[in-house]
C-alpha positions as CSV (number, residue, x, y, z in Angstrom):
1,M,5.8,155.0,56.2
2,Y,6.4,152.2,58.6
3,K,8.9,151.8,61.4
4,L,11.9,149.5,60.5
5,I,13.4,147.3,63.9
6,C,16.5,145.5,64.1
7,V,16.9,142.2,66.2
8,S,20.2,141.3,67.0
9,N,21.6,137.9,66.9
10,R,25.5,137.7,67.3
11,T,25.5,133.9,66.0
12,L,24.5,135.4,62.5
13,C,27.4,138.0,62.1
14,N,31.2,138.6,62.7
15,D,31.3,141.6,64.9
16,L,28.1,142.2,66.7
17,T,29.2,145.2,68.5
18,E,30.3,147.2,65.5
19,R,27.0,146.0,63.4
20,I,24.8,146.9,66.1
21,K,26.7,150.5,66.4
22,K,26.4,151.0,62.5
23,I,22.8,150.1,62.6
24,A,21.8,152.4,65.1
25,S,24.0,155.0,64.1
26,C,21.5,155.0,61.0
27,G,18.6,155.6,63.4
28,I,17.3,151.9,63.1
29,P,16.3,151.0,66.7
30,V,17.7,147.7,67.8
31,I,16.4,145.0,70.2
32,L,19.7,143.6,71.7
33,R,18.3,140.0,71.9
34,E,21.3,138.1,73.2
35,K,19.0,136.1,75.6
36,D,21.3,133.4,75.9
37,L,24.1,135.3,77.5
38,C,24.1,135.6,81.5
39,E,23.3,138.7,82.8
40,D,26.7,140.0,83.7
41,E,27.7,139.0,79.9
42,Y,24.9,141.1,78.7
43,F,25.8,144.1,80.9
44,S,29.1,143.8,79.5
45,L,27.6,143.9,75.5
46,L,25.2,146.7,76.5
47,K,28.1,149.0,77.6
48,Q,29.9,148.2,74.5
49,V,27.3,148.8,72.2
50,G,26.1,152.2,74.0
51,T,22.5,153.6,74.6
52,E,21.7,155.2,71.2
53,N,18.8,153.4,69.5
54,I,19.2,150.3,72.0
55,I,16.3,148.7,73.2
56,A,17.4,145.9,76.1
57,H,16.1,142.5,76.2
58,T,15.4,140.1,79.2
59,Y,17.4,142.1,81.7
60,A,15.7,144.5,83.0
61,D,18.3,145.2,85.7
62,A,21.3,145.3,83.4
63,A,19.4,147.8,81.2
64,M,18.6,150.0,84.1
65,A,22.6,149.8,85.2
66,A,23.7,150.6,81.8
67,G,21.3,153.6,81.4
68,I,19.0,152.1,78.7
69,K,15.4,153.2,79.4
70,K,13.8,150.7,76.5
71,I,13.1,147.3,77.2
72,H,11.5,144.5,75.4
73,L,10.4,141.4,77.1
74,P,8.9,137.7,76.7
75,L,5.6,137.8,77.7
76,H,6.7,135.4,80.8
77,L,9.2,137.8,82.0
78,L,6.9,140.7,81.7
79,E,4.4,139.3,83.9
80,R,7.0,139.3,86.7
81,T,9.4,142.5,86.1
82,D,8.8,145.7,87.4
83,V,9.0,148.0,84.3
84,S,7.9,151.4,86.1
85,G,11.4,152.8,85.5
86,F,11.4,152.2,81.7
87,E,10.2,154.9,79.2
88,R,9.5,152.2,76.7
89,V,8.2,148.6,77.1
90,G,7.7,146.1,74.6
91,S,6.8,142.5,74.7
92,S,6.6,139.4,72.2
93,V,3.6,137.9,71.5
94,H,2.4,134.9,69.4
95,S,-1.3,134.7,69.8
96,L,-4.4,137.1,70.5
97,E,-4.6,136.0,74.3
98,Q,-0.9,136.9,74.6
99,A,-1.1,140.0,73.3
100,L,-4.1,140.9,75.4
101,R,-2.4,139.8,78.5
102,A,0.7,142.3,77.5
103,Y,-1.4,144.9,77.2
104,E,-2.6,144.3,80.7
105,C,1.1,144.0,81.8
106,G,1.9,147.4,80.7
107,A,3.5,147.1,77.5
108,D,3.5,150.0,75.3
109,Y,4.2,148.0,72.0
110,L,4.1,144.4,70.6
111,T,6.0,142.3,68.4
112,A,4.1,139.5,67.0
113,G,5.0,136.4,65.0
114,H,6.3,134.3,63.4
115,I,4.6,135.7,60.3
116,F,6.2,134.4,57.4
117,A,8.5,131.5,57.1
118,T,11.8,131.8,58.8
119,D,14.9,129.6,59.4
120,C,15.0,130.7,63.0
121,K,11.8,128.9,63.7
122,K,12.4,126.0,60.8
123,G,9.6,123.3,60.8
124,L,7.0,125.7,62.6
125,P,4.2,126.8,60.1
126,P,4.3,130.7,60.1
127,R,1.1,132.4,61.9
128,G,0.4,134.6,58.8
129,T,-0.6,138.2,58.5
130,G,-3.9,137.1,59.9
131,L,-2.3,137.3,63.6
132,I,-1.5,140.7,62.8
133,R,-5.0,141.7,61.7
134,E,-6.5,140.2,64.9
135,I,-4.1,141.6,67.3
136,C,-4.6,145.1,65.8
137,A,-8.4,144.6,65.7
138,A,-8.1,144.1,69.4
139,V,-5.4,145.7,71.3
140,P,-4.6,149.5,71.3
141,L,-1.0,149.4,71.0
142,P,1.4,149.5,67.9
143,V,2.1,146.0,66.7
144,Y,5.4,145.0,64.8
145,A,5.6,141.9,62.6
146,I,8.5,139.3,63.2
147,G,9.5,136.1,61.7
148,G,10.7,135.8,58.2
149,I,10.6,139.6,57.2
150,S,12.3,140.6,53.9
151,P,12.2,143.7,51.7
152,D,9.7,141.6,49.6
153,N,7.1,140.9,51.8
154,A,7.6,143.9,54.6
155,N,4.4,145.7,52.8
156,T,2.3,142.7,53.1
157,A,2.6,142.9,57.1
158,I,1.9,147.0,56.9
159,D,-1.1,146.2,54.7
160,A,-2.4,144.1,57.4
161,G,-1.9,146.7,60.2
162,A,1.6,146.3,61.6
163,A,3.0,149.5,62.5
164,G,6.4,148.3,61.6
165,V,8.5,145.2,61.0
166,C,11.4,143.6,62.9
167,V,14.3,142.3,61.0
168,M,16.8,139.8,62.3
169,S,18.8,137.8,59.6
170,G,18.8,140.5,57.0
171,F,20.5,143.1,59.3
172,M,22.9,140.7,60.7
173,K,24.1,139.3,57.6
174,C,23.8,142.2,54.9
175,A,27.1,143.5,53.3
176,D,26.1,147.2,53.3
177,I,23.5,148.3,56.1
178,K,22.3,151.5,54.5
179,K,21.6,149.9,51.3
180,Y,20.0,147.1,53.2
181,I,18.0,149.7,55.0
182,S,17.1,151.3,51.8
183,L,15.4,148.3,50.3
184,Y,12.6,148.6,52.7
185,A,10.9,151.5,50.7
186,G,8.4,153.3,52.9
187,A,10.3,152.6,56.1
188,C,11.4,155.2,58.4
189,S,13.8,155.1,61.6
190,E,12.4,156.9,64.7
């Protein structure tokens, strides 16, 4: 069994709020990664989606004000943000050095990528499952693979040591959320 996590991207779907609520109601944690919004807009979005299975991103103050106790931060923000009030803290990393630094800064889990080719990182070569192996061997934290994850390759990331996988495009574009989740045989929610 491994954990399946959704990462949001409102540019890939019509009604982000409803989609996030449906995904979260299926027990799937959602990293609400609309980092291009200003903090006020992001806070408004947090209030619309509620707190069930939501992991805030970028804006720690907005998350606290909305009653969300889980935060995911890029490493450069984790290094300068007081995360002491959060129950769970994640960070995005792209190398072993970044993973070690995130661990030192208090991360409870990591997302590492991009592992496979993805349209989100068009033209950039994927880092591959070797990155997952390397980080898992050196850092005592759950590591979740991100980038180009699909039902066809998720188990490759798990076999490399990932505790789970993060999916953006598939969740944002699928017609039937429950059916899409079922494609990840071996995945579990919280």
